[in-house]
N, C-alpha and C positions, 0 to 999 in steps of 0.2 A: 803247777798246783796239781797237786795228784785230791783224791777225795779222801775223808777222815774215814775214823771207823763211824762215827756218829751218821754221818751223810748217805741219806739212801740213794740209789741207786736208777735211774727210768732210762733202761732203755730201748731208741727206738728202731724198728727194723725198716724194711727198705717201704715197706707199703705205707707206716707213717709217715717216712718222706714224702712218700709221691703224695698224703696225701696235705700235708703241710706247703708242697711245691704247689699241687693244685687250686690253694685257698691265696698263694698270693698270686699267683695269673688271673684267678676270678677278680680280685680285689684292682687287679692292674688294667684290667678292663682293657679298652680299647686304644689306651698312649701304648705308645710303641717307644722303647726307648731306641735309641740310637746307638749307643753304647753299653756294656755292663764292664764294671770293674769288680772283681771277684780279688775278695781280701783275703789272704794267707791267714792262716793254709787252710783252718773249716770252712771259708765263703766260697773254695774255690769250686767245688763238686756241684753246690745248686747253682753257681754261678753258670757254671758250665751247660747243666740242665736250661737255666736260661736264655745260655744264648741263642741254643740249639732251636729252642722256642719259639724265641724268636727272630731268629735266623740275622743276629747280630752280633759283630766283635766284639772281641772279648779280651780285656787287658786285665792283669797281675800286679796286687799292688801286696806286694812286702812289706805288711806290717804285723807282729805279737807285742802287746804289750805285756803280757801275762809272761814272756820268757824275754821283756825289757830289749827286745830288739823295734825298736822303730824307725826304719829306712825309709822314711817317707820322701826324704832328700832325692835319693835315688831312683826314684820312679821318672820318667820321662813327662813330664807333666804337655808339652806340645801337642803327644799325639791327642789328647783330648780337645784341642782347641777348636776344631771343625764340628764340634758336636755341641747340641744345647742339652739335648734328652737322654742325661746319663744315669744309671743305674747302678747305684753301690749295695755289692750285697755280701752277707755276712752268713755264720751257720746260727749264731745266736747272740741278739742284744742282751748281754748281762749287765754289770753297773755302766756300760755306755762308755766309757774311759774311751777305748779305740775310735769309737764311732764320733767321738766327740773331738779326736786328732784328726780324724781323717777329714772331718767337715771343715774343721779351722781352716787344714790343710788347702781344698780346696777354695775355701775364700778366698785365699793369697794365692792362685794359681789361676785359676779360672773364671770368668765373668759370669758363670752360670750356679744355679745351684742343683747338685744332683739329686733324686730321689733316693732312699733308702729302703731297703729290703733283709727280713732275719726269715730265717725259718722257724725259729723263738724268740720272743721277746716276754725280757724281764719287768713284769709289773714297776720295780722297783729301782729300774734302767733312769739313769740322768740323760738318756738321748733318747729323740722323739726319732720315728723311724716310719713311713710312710706304709708299707704293709708289710704284714708278718704272717707266716701260719698259723700260729697258736700265741696269744696271748699268755705268760705262765705267771702265778702269784706266789712265789715262793720269799716274801719276807720272811715269815713264821715259819720254812721246815728248810731243812739243808739238803737242796736235790743236787745231784748231779748228773747231765744229761751224755750218755754215749749213745753217739750217733751211728750209723751201721758202718759208716768206713772207718773204724776208729778200733 
């Protein structure tokens, strides 16, 4: 999906990224994830940053509902069986469909519920997340977020 002509662009800088990541870290506080699962594609960069910050193992879960490529069944869920404190990371919680699909799969595969973090979360999303760099209210405006790595 690409922005339409009526869409406003919001370009985030690397400084914006650092602020969003710092906000998430301050919300996490003293809790320390034992493993981080980054959602491809957009969630990998913040997941890598957080894995360095917490010196934590990183796993990549290939999912992209936007591109009709949900390949959750190819992920080796056994690799998470030894963990109970897992953080799932994505760039944006937009409609909530991706995080809902991930949460459903965690319920099927694991005996724990992970926590979720996104750099940005839309107030109109149907999915709850534990940590967000910024809550954005965009139901009334058509905004396309451009992350610095795009």
